C-alpha positions in Angstrom: -7.7 50.4 93.4 -4.1 50.1 94.6 -1.4 48.9 92.4 -0.3 46.4 95.0 -0.8 43.0 93.3 -3.0 41.5 96.1 -5.2 44.5 96.7 -8.1 42.8 94.9 -8.2 40.1 97.6 -11.4 40.6 99.6 -11.1 40.0 103.3 -12.8 36.8 104.6 -13.4 35.5 108.0 -12.1 32.0 108.9 -14.9 29.6 109.5 -13.5 28.0 112.6 -13.5 30.2 115.7 -10.5 29.9 118.0 -10.9 27.1 120.4 -14.0 25.6 118.6 -14.4 21.9 118.1 -13.1 21.5 114.5 -15.6 18.6 113.9 -18.4 21.1 114.6 -17.0 24.0 112.6 -19.1 25.5 109.9 -18.4 24.6 106.3 -16.6 27.2 104.3 -19.0 29.4 102.3 -19.3 28.2 98.7 -21.2 29.6 95.7 -24.5 28.0 95.1 -25.1 26.8 98.6 -28.7 28.1 98.6 -29.7 26.9 95.2 -32.9 25.0 95.1 -33.9 22.3 92.6 -37.2 20.8 91.6 -38.1 17.2 92.7 -39.9 14.9 90.3 -42.3 14.1 93.0 -43.2 17.7 93.6 -41.8 20.7 95.4 -38.2 22.0 95.7 -35.3 21.3 97.9 -31.9 22.9 98.5 -29.4 21.1 96.2 -27.0 18.8 97.9 -23.8 19.0 95.8 -22.0 15.7 96.5 -19.8 15.5 93.4 -16.8 17.5 94.6 -14.4 14.9 93.2 -15.5 16.0 89.7 -15.7 19.7 90.3 -16.0 21.5 93.6 -18.1 24.7 93.9 -16.3 28.0 94.0 -15.5 29.2 97.4 -17.4 32.4 98.1 -14.0 34.0 99.0 -12.7 33.1 95.5 -15.7 34.5 93.8 -15.5 37.7 95.7 -11.8 38.1 95.0 -12.3 37.5 91.2 -15.3 39.9 91.2 -13.2 42.6 92.9 -10.3 42.2 90.4 -12.4 41.8 87.2 -12.9 45.5 86.5 -9.1 45.9 86.6 -8.4 43.1 84.2 -5.6 43.7 81.7 -3.2 41.8 79.4 -0.2 40.5 81.3 3.5 41.0 80.5 4.8 43.9 78.3 1.7 46.0 78.6 2.6 49.6 79.5 -0.8 50.6 80.9 -1.7 50.7 84.5 -4.1 47.7 84.3 -1.6 45.6 82.4 1.0 46.3 85.0 -1.4 45.6 87.9 -2.5 42.3 86.2 1.1 41.2 85.6 1.9 41.8 89.2 -1.3 39.8 90.2 -0.4 37.0 87.8 3.2 36.6 89.0 2.3 37.0 92.7 -0.2 34.2 92.2 2.6 32.1 91.0 4.5 32.8 94.2 1.3 32.1 96.3 1.0 28.6 94.6 4.7 27.9 95.2 4.2 28.7 98.9 1.0 26.6 99.1 2.9 23.6 97.7 6.1 24.3 99.8 8.2 24.2 96.6 12.0 24.1 96.7 14.2 26.9 95.6 14.6 26.7 91.8 11.3 24.9 91.3 9.0 26.3 88.6 5.3 26.8 88.8 3.8 26.5 85.3 0.1 27.4 84.8 -1.9 25.1 82.6 -5.5 24.4 82.0 -5.9 21.4 84.3 -4.3 18.3 85.8 -4.7 16.6 82.5 -3.0 19.4 80.7 -0.2 19.5 83.2 0.6 15.8 82.8 0.4 16.0 79.0 2.9 18.9 79.3 5.2 16.7 81.4 4.8 13.9 78.9 6.1 16.2 76.1 9.3 17.1 78.0 10.5 13.6 78.9 14.1 13.0 78.0 14.8 10.6 75.2 14.3 6.9 76.1 12.5 7.7 79.3 10.4 4.9 80.7 7.2 5.7 82.5 5.7 3.6 85.4 2.1 4.0 86.3 -0.4 1.9 88.3 -3.6 0.8 86.6 -5.4 2.5 89.5 -4.7 6.0 88.1 -7.3 8.4 86.7 -7.1 8.6 82.9 -5.3 12.0 83.3 -2.4 10.1 84.7 -2.8 6.9 82.8 -3.0 8.0 79.2 -0.7 11.0 78.4 2.5 8.9 77.9 1.8 7.9 74.3 5.3 8.7 73.0 7.1 6.9 75.9 7.7 3.3 76.8 5.1 2.7 79.6 4.9 -0.1 82.2 1.4 -0.4 83.7 1.5 -1.9 87.2 -1.3 -4.0 88.6 -3.4 -2.6 91.4 -1.8 -3.2 94.8 -4.0 -4.3 97.8 -1.9 -2.6 100.5 0.3 0.5 100.6 3.3 -1.8 101.3 2.5 -3.8 98.2 2.4 -0.6 96.1 5.9 0.3 97.2 7.2 -3.3 96.7 5.6 -3.5 93.2 7.2 -0.3 92.1 10.6 -1.2 93.5 10.6 -4.5 91.5 9.5 -2.8 88.3 12.1 -0.1 88.6 15.0 -2.5 89.4 14.1 -4.7 86.5 13.8 -2.1 83.9 15.9 -2.6 80.8 17.7 -0.5 79.7 18.4 1.1 83.1 17.9 4.7 81.9 15.8 7.7 82.8 12.4 6.9 84.3 9.3 8.6 85.6 6.8 7.3 88.1 3.3 8.9 88.0 1.1 8.3 91.1 -2.0 9.8 92.6 -2.1 11.2 96.1 -5.7 10.2 96.8 -7.8 8.0 94.6 -10.6 9.6 92.8 -12.6 6.3 93.2 -12.0 5.2 96.7 -10.6 8.3 98.3 -7.8 6.3 99.8 -4.4 8.0 100.4 -1.4 6.6 98.7 2.1 6.2 100.3 3.5 9.1 98.3 6.6 9.7 100.4 7.6 6.0 100.3 6.9 5.7 96.6 9.1 8.8 96.0 11.9 7.3 98.1 11.7 4.1 96.1 11.7 6.0 92.8 14.8 8.0 93.8 16.6 5.0 95.1 16.3 3.5 91.6 17.3 6.6 89.7 13.8 7.6 88.7 11.7 10.7 89.2 8.1 11.0 90.3 5.2 13.2 89.6 2.3 13.4 92.0 -1.3 13.8 90.7 -2.6 15.9 93.6 -6.0 16.7 92.0 -7.9 14.8 94.7 -5.3 15.5 97.5 -4.7 19.2 97.4 -8.3 20.2 98.2 -8.3 18.0 101.3 -4.8 17.9 102.7 -1.7 20.1 102.7 0.7 19.1 100.0 4.4 19.7 100.6 6.7 19.1 97.6 9.7 19.1 100.0 8.3 16.8 102.6 6.9 14.3 100.1 10.1 14.7 98.1 8.3 14.5 94.8 9.8 16.0 91.6 6.6 17.5 90.3 3.0 18.0 91.4 0.0 18.6 89.3 -3.5 19.7 90.3 -6.6 21.5 88.9 -8.3 24.7 90.0 -11.8 23.3 89.5 -11.3 20.7 92.2 -9.7 23.3 94.5 -12.8 25.5 94.7 -11.5 27.7 91.8 -13.4 26.5 88.7 -12.1 29.0 86.3 -10.2 26.9 83.8 -6.6 26.8 85.2 -4.3 24.1 86.6 -0.7 23.8 87.8 2.4 21.8 87.2 5.1 22.6 89.7 8.5 21.1 90.3 12.0 20.7 88.9 13.0 23.0 86.2 15.6 21.0 84.2 13.4 18.8 82.1 11.1 21.7 81.4 14.0 24.0 80.4 15.7 21.3 78.2 12.6 20.5 76.1 10.9 22.4 73.3 8.0 24.5 74.4 4.7 22.6 75.0 3.1 25.2 72.7 4.9 27.5 70.4 3.9 31.2 70.2 4.0 34.5 71.9 4.9 34.6 75.5 7.1 31.5 75.2 9.7 33.2 73.1 12.2 35.8 74.2 13.5 36.8 70.7 12.6 35.9 67.2 14.8 37.0 64.2 14.9 36.3 60.5 18.0 34.5 59.2 19.9 35.3 56.0 18.5 32.1 54.4 15.0 33.3 55.0 14.2 31.1 58.0 13.6 32.1 61.6 15.7 31.8 64.7 13.9 31.6 68.0 15.3 32.1 71.5 12.8 30.5 74.0 12.3 31.6 77.6 14.0 29.4 80.3 11.4 30.3 82.9 7.9 28.9 83.4 6.8 31.2 80.5 8.5 28.7 78.1 5.5 26.5 78.5 2.8 29.2 78.8 2.5 30.4 75.2 -0.4 32.7 74.4 -2.4 35.1 76.6 -2.7 33.4 80.0 -5.9 32.8 81.9 -5.2 35.6 84.5 -8.6 35.1 86.3 -8.2 31.4 86.5 -4.7 31.7 87.9 -5.8 34.4 90.4 -8.7 32.2 91.5 -6.3 29.3 92.3 -4.1 31.7 94.3 -7.2 32.9 96.2 -8.3 29.4 96.9 -4.8 28.5 98.2 -4.9 31.5 100.6 -8.5 30.7 101.7 -7.7 27.1 102.6 -4.4 28.0 104.3 -6.1 30.7 106.4 -9.0 28.3 107.3 -6.4 25.8 108.5 -6.0 22.3 107.2 -6.1 20.8 110.7 -9.7 22.1 111.1 -10.7 21.2 107.5 -9.4 17.7 107.8 -11.0 17.1 111.1 -14.4 18.3 109.9 -14.1 16.2 106.7 -13.2 13.1 108.7 -16.4 13.7 110.7 -18.4 13.7 107.4 -16.6 10.6 106.2 -17.5 8.8 109.4 -21.1 9.8 109.0 -21.4 8.5 105.5 -19.4 5.3 106.1 -21.4 4.5 109.2 -24.7 5.1 107.4 -23.7 2.9 104.4 -22.5 0.1 106.8 -26.1 -0.1 108.1 -27.4 -1.2 104.7 -26.4 -4.8 103.9 -27.1 -4.3 100.2 -24.4 -1.7 99.9 -20.8 -2.6 99.1 -18.2 0.1 99.5 -15.2 -0.2 97.1 -11.8 -0.2 98.5 -8.2 -1.1 97.6 -6.5 -0.9 101.0 -9.3 -1.8 103.4 -11.7 -0.1 105.8 -9.0 1.3 108.0 -7.1 3.0 105.2 -6.8 6.8 105.6 -8.9 8.6 103.0 -10.4 11.9 101.8 -14.1 12.6 101.2 -14.5 10.3 98.2 -16.5 7.1 98.5 -17.7 4.8 95.8 -20.1 1.9 96.2 -22.6 -0.4 94.5 -26.0 -1.5 95.7 -27.2 -5.0 95.2 -30.2 -5.2 92.9 -29.7 -1.7 91.5 -28.0 -0.4 88.4 -25.8 2.5 89.6 -27.1 4.9 87.0 -30.6 4.2 88.1 -29.7 4.7 91.7 -27.9 8.0 91.0 -30.8 9.3 88.9 -33.2 8.6 91.8 -31.0 10.4 94.3 -31.1 13.4 92.0 -34.7 13.4 90.9 -36.4 12.4 94.2 -34.0 13.9 96.8 -32.1 16.7 95.1 -28.8 15.0 95.7 -26.0 15.2 93.0 -23.6 12.3 93.0 -21.8 10.6 90.1 -22.2 7.2 88.5 -20.1 5.3 86.0 -16.4 4.4 85.9 -15.1 7.9 86.9 -12.4 8.1 84.2 -10.6 5.3 86.0 -12.0 2.3 84.1 -9.3 -0.2 84.9 -9.5 0.5 88.6 -13.3 0.3 88.9 -13.4 -2.9 86.9 -10.7 -4.4 89.1 -12.6 -3.3 92.2 -15.9 -4.7 90.9 -14.2 -7.9 89.8 -16.5 -10.7 88.5 -19.6 -9.3 90.0 -21.2 -7.2 87.3 -24.5 -5.6 88.3 -27.9 -6.5 87.1 -28.5 -4.2 84.1 -31.7 -3.0 85.8 -34.0 -0.3 84.5 -31.3 1.9 82.9 -27.9 1.1 81.4 -24.5 2.5 82.3 -23.4 5.3 80.0 -19.8 3.9 79.9 -20.9 0.4 79.0 -19.8 -0.8 75.5 -22.6 -2.2 73.2 -23.6 -5.6 74.5 -21.6 -5.3 77.7 -23.4 -5.9 81.0 -23.6 -2.9 83.3 -20.5 -2.6 85.3 -20.5 0.8 87.0 -20.6 2.3 90.5 -21.9 5.3 92.4 -19.6 8.0 93.9 -20.3 10.4 96.6 -17.8 13.1 97.3 -17.6 16.2 99.5 -15.3 18.7 101.1 -14.8 22.0 102.9 -18.1 23.4 101.7 -20.3 20.5 102.5 -22.9 21.0 105.4 -23.8 18.1 107.6 -27.4 18.1 106.3 -26.2 17.1 102.9 -24.5 13.9 103.9 -27.3 13.1 106.4 -29.9 13.5 103.6 -27.7 11.3 101.4 -27.5 8.5 104.0 -31.3 8.7 104.6 -32.0 8.6 100.9 -29.8 5.6 100.4 -31.6 3.7 103.2 -35.0 4.7 101.9 -34.3 3.8 98.2 -33.0 0.4 99.2 -35.9 -0.3 101.6 -38.8 1.1 99.5 -37.5 1.4 96.0 -37.8 4.4 93.7 -41.0 6.4 93.7 -40.8 7.2 90.1 -40.1 5.3 86.9 -36.9 5.9 84.8 -35.7 5.3 81.3 -32.5 5.7 79.3 -32.2 8.8 77.1 -29.0 9.7 75.2 -27.1 7.2 77.4 -28.3 8.7 80.7 -30.9 7.4 83.1 -33.6 10.0 83.5 -37.1 10.2 85.0 -39.8 9.1 82.7 -42.2 12.0 82.5 -44.6 10.3 80.1 
C-alpha cells in the first residue's frame, strides 16, 4: 500500500450517468440494501430502512474504503513506524477533506468529536464568561440541552421563517446585559424536515453582536453546507447520519473561543508539554490547534469514514442527490395526502422547502402501534415517539393527544396520555420501492387495520406471539 494518505480510498462510480434525469437516478449503494427480514404474517421481505434521520446506513463506498484501510491501521501522531505515519497522514488529510466539504474559512478549525451531541457539548464548555445562549424550543435535545452552565433563553416555536428571524432579533436586542451571546439553530428539523433560514438567522445574530452555531446533523446528508455562504461561526454534524456510522462527529469553525478555553478533555494528545514544578506541581502547555480538544487516541476509522462519505456525496453531486430526494418526498407526501386520517406535522406549512424527514399521526391509531405494524407486517423500519425533540413534537401535536390505543408510547410519563408521532425518513440510498411500499402499507393499515395483535413489552409495542 502506498504511503500517500488517500491511497486506501477505493474507486467508486457515480450513480448518475451524465445527462440522465436526476429524478430517475439510481440510489447510492448502501450496506444492507439486500437484507431480508421475517414478517409476522409469514415469509420474508427486503428490509425498507426508512429511519435515516436516526442513523443512515453506511455507503458501500465508505465501507469499502474503511475495509481497504483497516489492515494498515496504526496509532496517529508521534509514531515512528510506517503504519503510524500513514495513519497520521490519513487522519490529517481527512480533516482537510471535511474542511473542504464544509467550505470552511482560512483559520477555521475542524475538531473531531464523537457526534453532534458531543460537538455541541464541547462548544458549551468553551463559551466565554457571561455568555448568553439563545435557542428555539424546536431544537433536537442535542442542541437544546448542552448549555447547562450558561444563561439560556428558550425561544417559542415560530410558524414562519420570517417569524423565526424576527423572534431572534427581538431576543438579542433585549438581552441584558448586552454581552457575548451564542445562537444555536438547526439547519433542517429532525421532526418536520423543514429547512430553517440559516443565513438570515446568522445575519441577525451578527448584527446584534452574537455568534451562531449550526446543527447540521439533518442538513449535511441532504444539502451542501457552506460555512462561508451561510456565514455561521460553527457547524456541527455526525458521521452516523452522513452514511459513516463509525462513531465520529465534527465541530468546525472559528478558532478563538476554542483556543482560549481549557481543553474539553485533559490528557495525551491535547498537551504539547508537561513539566514538574519546583513546588511539586505540574505545568501544562496545551496545543492551540484542534488537537487541544481531541485528547486521547482518536477514532481514526470513524474520522476516515466521514472523509470518505464527504468525498462520495461530493462526487455523486448534490444537485442530483437533492433532485432525486425531492422526487421521493413528493411521492410520500402525495400518498399520505390521499389518506384523510393522516395529519402531517409542519411548522412552516406545506410549501416549505424540506429534506426527506416527514412526521405524521394517524387518527384512531397510537403511533407506536402503527410503527410496530409497519415493521412486523411489511418489513418497514420507521421511528415513533418524540424524536429527542419533545417540546417541538408536543407543540406540533397541540391539544390533540391521540387515543392510547393498543400500545403506549415509550416516551409517555406514567399516567400521561399517548402523545407521540411516526417519522419516516430517507436519503441518498433509498430506492423508490421502499417509499412506494411505505405509502401502500399506510393506506392498507388505515383501511383494513392490522392483521396481527400487539402488546406492550418493556415500553415497546411488539407483536403478540402468544
